C-alpha positions as a Markdown table, in Angstrom:
| # | Residue | x | y | z |
|---|---|---|---|---|
| 1 | Met | -92.8 | -6.7 | 57.8 |
| 2 | Ala | -93.0 | -3.9 | 59.8 |
| 3 | Arg | -90.5 | -1.9 | 60.3 |
| 4 | Ser | -89.2 | -2.7 | 63.8 |
| 5 | Glu | -88.2 | -6.5 | 62.3 |
| 6 | Arg | -86.3 | -5.5 | 59.6 |
| 7 | Ala | -84.6 | -3.0 | 61.7 |
| 8 | Leu | -83.5 | -6.1 | 64.2 |
| 9 | Leu | -83.7 | -8.4 | 60.7 |
| 10 | Gly | -80.9 | -5.7 | 59.8 |
| 11 | Leu | -79.0 | -5.9 | 62.9 |
| 12 | Val | -78.6 | -9.2 | 63.4 |
| 13 | Leu | -77.2 | -9.6 | 59.7 |
| 14 | Gly | -74.5 | -6.9 | 60.9 |
| 15 | Leu | -73.7 | -8.7 | 63.2 |
| 16 | Leu | -73.0 | -11.8 | 62.1 |
| 17 | Ile | -71.5 | -10.1 | 59.1 |
| 18 | Leu | -69.1 | -8.3 | 62.0 |
| 19 | Val | -68.5 | -11.8 | 64.0 |
| 20 | Ala | -67.7 | -13.9 | 61.2 |
| 21 | Gly | -65.6 | -11.2 | 59.2 |
| 22 | Lys | -63.3 | -10.7 | 62.7 |
| 23 | Ala | -63.3 | -15.3 | 62.9 |
| 24 | Ser | -61.9 | -14.8 | 59.4 |
| 25 | Trp | -59.6 | -12.2 | 60.6 |
| 26 | Ile | -57.9 | -14.0 | 63.7 |
| 27 | Glu | -57.7 | -17.3 | 61.1 |
| 28 | Ala | -56.0 | -15.5 | 58.9 |
| 29 | Lys | -53.5 | -13.3 | 61.5 |
| 30 | Ala | -52.8 | -17.1 | 62.8 |
| 31 | Trp | -52.0 | -18.8 | 59.3 |
| 32 | Val | -49.7 | -15.3 | 58.9 |
| 33 | Ala | -48.4 | -16.3 | 62.6 |
| 34 | Gln | -47.2 | -19.7 | 61.6 |
| 35 | Ala | -46.0 | -18.9 | 58.1 |
| 36 | Leu | -43.2 | -16.4 | 59.7 |
| 37 | Ile | -42.5 | -18.6 | 63.1 |
| 38 | Ala | -41.5 | -21.4 | 60.1 |
| 39 | Gln | -39.2 | -18.6 | 57.7 |
| 40 | Ala | -37.5 | -17.5 | 61.2 |
| 41 | Trp | -37.1 | -21.1 | 62.2 |
| 42 | Glu | -35.4 | -22.0 | 58.4 |
| 43 | Arg | -32.9 | -19.0 | 58.8 |
| 44 | Thr | -32.5 | -20.6 | 62.3 |
| 45 | Leu | -31.1 | -24.0 | 60.5 |
| 46 | Ala | -29.3 | -21.6 | 58.0 |
| 47 | Glu | -27.8 | -19.2 | 59.8 |
| 48 | Gly | -27.9 | -19.8 | 63.4 |
| 49 | Gly | -28.6 | -17.5 | 66.2 |
| 50 | His | -32.1 | -16.0 | 67.4 |
| 51 | His | -34.7 | -14.9 | 64.9 |
| 52 | Pro | -37.6 | -13.7 | 65.9 |
| 53 | Pro | -40.8 | -14.4 | 63.8 |
| 54 | Trp | -41.3 | -10.1 | 63.1 |
| 55 | Pro | -40.1 | -7.3 | 64.8 |
| 56 | Trp | -41.5 | -6.6 | 67.8 |
| 57 | Ala | -41.7 | -10.4 | 69.1 |
| 58 | Asp | -39.8 | -11.4 | 72.1 |
| 59 | Thr | -39.7 | -14.9 | 71.4 |
| 60 | Trp | -38.0 | -17.2 | 68.7 |
| 61 | Pro | -38.3 | -20.8 | 67.6 |
| 62 | Val | -36.0 | -23.3 | 69.2 |
| 63 | Ala | -37.3 | -26.3 | 67.7 |
| 64 | Arg | -39.4 | -28.1 | 65.4 |
| 65 | Leu | -42.0 | -30.6 | 66.8 |
| 66 | Thr | -43.3 | -33.5 | 64.2 |
| 67 | Asp | -46.0 | -36.3 | 64.9 |
| 68 | Asn | -46.4 | -39.2 | 63.0 |
| 69 | Asn | -49.3 | -37.2 | 60.5 |
| 70 | Gly | -46.4 | -35.0 | 59.7 |
| 71 | Lys | -48.1 | -31.7 | 61.3 |
| 72 | Asp | -45.3 | -29.7 | 62.8 |
| 73 | Leu | -45.2 | -27.7 | 65.8 |
| 74 | Tyr | -42.8 | -25.2 | 65.9 |
| 75 | Ile | -41.6 | -24.5 | 69.6 |
| 76 | Leu | -40.8 | -21.0 | 70.8 |
| 77 | Glu | -38.5 | -19.7 | 73.5 |
| 78 | Ser | -40.1 | -18.6 | 77.1 |
| 79 | Ala | -44.2 | -20.0 | 78.2 |
| 80 | Ser | -45.3 | -16.3 | 78.2 |
| 81 | Gly | -48.7 | -15.7 | 77.9 |
| 82 | Gln | -47.5 | -14.2 | 74.2 |
| 83 | Ala | -45.5 | -16.7 | 73.3 |
| 84 | Leu | -48.0 | -19.6 | 74.0 |
| 85 | Ala | -50.6 | -17.3 | 71.9 |
| 86 | Phe | -48.5 | -18.4 | 68.4 |
| 87 | Gly | -47.3 | -22.2 | 69.6 |
| 88 | Pro | -45.7 | -24.3 | 72.5 |
| 89 | Gly | -43.2 | -22.8 | 74.7 |
| 90 | Arg | -39.9 | -23.9 | 76.5 |
| 91 | Met | -40.1 | -23.2 | 80.1 |
| 92 | Ala | -36.6 | -21.5 | 81.2 |
| 93 | Ala | -34.6 | -24.3 | 81.5 |
| 94 | Thr | -32.3 | -24.5 | 84.4 |
| 95 | Gly | -30.0 | -28.1 | 83.0 |
| 96 | Gly | -31.5 | -31.3 | 82.0 |
| 97 | Gly | -34.1 | -31.6 | 79.5 |
| 98 | Trp | -37.2 | -29.6 | 78.0 |
| 99 | Val | -40.5 | -28.7 | 79.8 |
| 100 | Val | -42.9 | -27.6 | 76.6 |
| 101 | Ala | -46.2 | -25.9 | 77.4 |
| 102 | Gly | -48.4 | -25.4 | 75.5 |
| 103 | His | -52.4 | -24.7 | 75.5 |
| 104 | Arg | -54.8 | -27.7 | 75.6 |
| 105 | Asp | -57.1 | -26.2 | 73.4 |
| 106 | Thr | -54.8 | -25.4 | 70.6 |
| 107 | His | -51.4 | -26.5 | 69.9 |
| 108 | Phe | -51.5 | -29.0 | 72.6 |
| 109 | Arg | -54.7 | -31.2 | 72.3 |
| 110 | Phe | -53.6 | -33.8 | 70.2 |
| 111 | Leu | -51.9 | -34.5 | 73.9 |
| 112 | Glu | -54.9 | -35.7 | 74.6 |
| 113 | Gly | -54.7 | -38.9 | 72.4 |
| 114 | Leu | -51.0 | -39.8 | 72.6 |
| 115 | Glu | -50.7 | -43.0 | 74.5 |
| 116 | Lys | -47.4 | -44.9 | 75.6 |
| 117 | Asp | -44.9 | -46.1 | 73.4 |
| 118 | Asp | -46.3 | -43.0 | 70.8 |
| 119 | Arg | -43.4 | -41.9 | 68.8 |
| 120 | Leu | -42.7 | -38.2 | 67.8 |
| 121 | Ser | -39.4 | -36.6 | 66.2 |
| 122 | Leu | -38.1 | -33.3 | 67.5 |
| 123 | Gln | -35.8 | -30.8 | 65.1 |
| 124 | Lys | -33.4 | -28.6 | 67.5 |
| 125 | Ala | -31.7 | -25.2 | 65.8 |
| 126 | Asp | -28.0 | -27.7 | 64.8 |
| 127 | Gly | -30.5 | -29.5 | 62.2 |
| 128 | Gly | -30.1 | -32.8 | 64.1 |
| 129 | Trp | -33.5 | -34.9 | 64.5 |
| 130 | Thr | -34.2 | -37.2 | 68.0 |
| 131 | Arg | -37.0 | -39.8 | 67.7 |
| 132 | Tyr | -39.1 | -40.1 | 71.0 |
| 133 | Arg | -41.2 | -42.3 | 72.2 |
| 134 | Val | -43.8 | -41.3 | 74.9 |
| 135 | Ser | -42.7 | -43.3 | 78.0 |
| 136 | Ala | -45.2 | -42.0 | 80.8 |
| 137 | Thr | -48.1 | -39.7 | 81.2 |
| 138 | Lys | -49.6 | -38.1 | 84.5 |
| 139 | Val | -51.7 | -35.7 | 85.9 |
| 140 | Ala | -49.7 | -32.9 | 88.2 |
| 141 | Asp | -51.5 | -30.8 | 90.4 |
| 142 | Thr | -49.0 | -27.8 | 90.4 |
| 143 | Arg | -50.2 | -26.9 | 94.0 |
| 144 | Arg | -47.8 | -29.2 | 95.2 |
| 145 | Asp | -46.1 | -31.2 | 92.9 |
| 146 | Ser | -43.2 | -28.9 | 90.8 |
| 147 | Leu | -42.7 | -29.1 | 86.8 |
| 148 | Gln | -38.9 | -28.6 | 86.8 |
| 149 | Pro | -37.2 | -30.6 | 84.1 |
| 150 | Pro | -36.0 | -33.9 | 84.0 |
| 151 | Glu | -32.6 | -34.3 | 84.6 |
| 152 | Asp | -31.9 | -36.0 | 81.3 |
| 153 | Pro | -30.5 | -33.9 | 79.2 |
| 154 | Gln | -31.9 | -35.3 | 76.5 |
| 155 | Ala | -35.4 | -36.2 | 77.8 |
| 156 | Leu | -38.2 | -34.4 | 77.4 |
| 157 | Ala | -41.8 | -33.3 | 78.8 |
| 158 | Leu | -44.7 | -31.6 | 77.1 |
| 159 | Val | -47.6 | -30.1 | 79.5 |
| 160 | Thr | -50.3 | -28.7 | 79.1 |
| 161 | Cys | -53.4 | -27.4 | 81.6 |
| 162 | Tyr | -55.9 | -30.2 | 82.6 |
| 163 | Pro | -58.6 | -31.4 | 82.5 |
| 164 | Phe | -58.6 | -31.0 | 78.1 |
| 165 | Asp | -63.1 | -30.2 | 78.1 |
| 166 | Ala | -62.5 | -28.2 | 81.6 |
| 167 | Ser | -64.9 | -25.2 | 80.7 |
| 168 | Ala | -62.5 | -22.8 | 82.2 |
| 169 | Ala | -58.4 | -22.3 | 82.0 |
| 170 | Gly | -56.1 | -22.0 | 84.6 |
| 171 | Gly | -56.5 | -24.6 | 86.9 |
| 172 | Pro | -53.7 | -25.9 | 89.5 |
| 173 | Leu | -54.1 | -29.1 | 87.4 |
| 174 | Arg | -51.7 | -30.2 | 84.5 |
| 175 | Tyr | -51.0 | -32.9 | 81.8 |
| 176 | Val | -47.8 | -34.1 | 81.5 |
| 177 | Val | -46.5 | -36.1 | 78.9 |
| 178 | Arg | -42.6 | -37.5 | 79.1 |
| 179 | Met | -40.8 | -38.8 | 76.5 |
| 180 | Glu | -37.4 | -40.1 | 76.1 |
| 181 | Pro | -35.4 | -40.7 | 73.0 |
| 182 | Val | -35.9 | -43.6 | 71.1 |
| 183 | Ala | -32.6 | -45.4 | 70.2 |
| 184 | Arg | -31.8 | -45.6 | 74.1 |
| 185 | Ala | -34.9 | -46.6 | 74.7 |
| 186 | Glu | -34.8 | -49.8 | 72.9 |
| 187 | Ser | -31.2 | -50.3 | 73.7 |
| 188 | Val | -32.5 | -50.9 | 77.2 |
| 189 | Val | -35.3 | -53.4 | 76.0 |
| 190 | Ser | -32.8 | -55.4 | 74.1 |
| 191 | Ala | -30.1 | -55.0 | 77.2 |
| 192 | Glu | -33.0 | -57.0 | 79.7 |
| 193 | Thr | -34.2 | -59.2 | 76.6 |
| 194 | Leu | -30.3 | -60.0 | 76.7 |
| 195 | Ser | -30.4 | -59.9 | 80.5 |
| 196 | Gly | -33.5 | -62.6 | 81.4 |
| 197 | Arg | -35.8 | -59.9 | 82.1 |
| 198 | Gly | -38.6 | -59.0 | 79.6 |
| 199 | Tyr | -38.0 | -62.0 | 77.4 |
| 200 | Pro | -41.7 | -63.5 | 75.9 |
| 201 | Gly | -43.0 | -65.6 | 77.9 |
| 202 | Arg | -41.1 | -64.5 | 81.1 |
């Protein structure tokens, strides 16, 4: 093998090691961040108040979202770029329900697979759990559609960029999953059944 070929091979191997090391570092940093956020959430449940996951963080966990597979996502206060790098973020509340934003290629990738009536569970800082069902999904255009919180204080909207396979982020489209508490949804169905609407075979 010529000297130039050996030099080129060495350069390629060095770059591969560098890339692999960088990827491992990113994965390790993400794992540590999630562990610290989980720890901050446990402190929130035990002590109340706001507990940033690390001293210089400008956000803190405000809720835990769990899917049917038992996977936890910690919702952070604020949908700023720094917060969204570590998890879904609650957009500034102006009354009504919650709007929670997350990146389509990481934490909120699973929204693509949600269907109507799918269930998720949400735990807030008081420790109580609420079971939610998907009531509707839609694609919103931020150039004309407002992403205001749902009027119902118990409602929940999960938002991410759209399309999911877009080559570049930052477009105007958003995928919105609207959710409502299961108990209320089931009581509505029961009321409709008793009144004769929605009765099977009608």
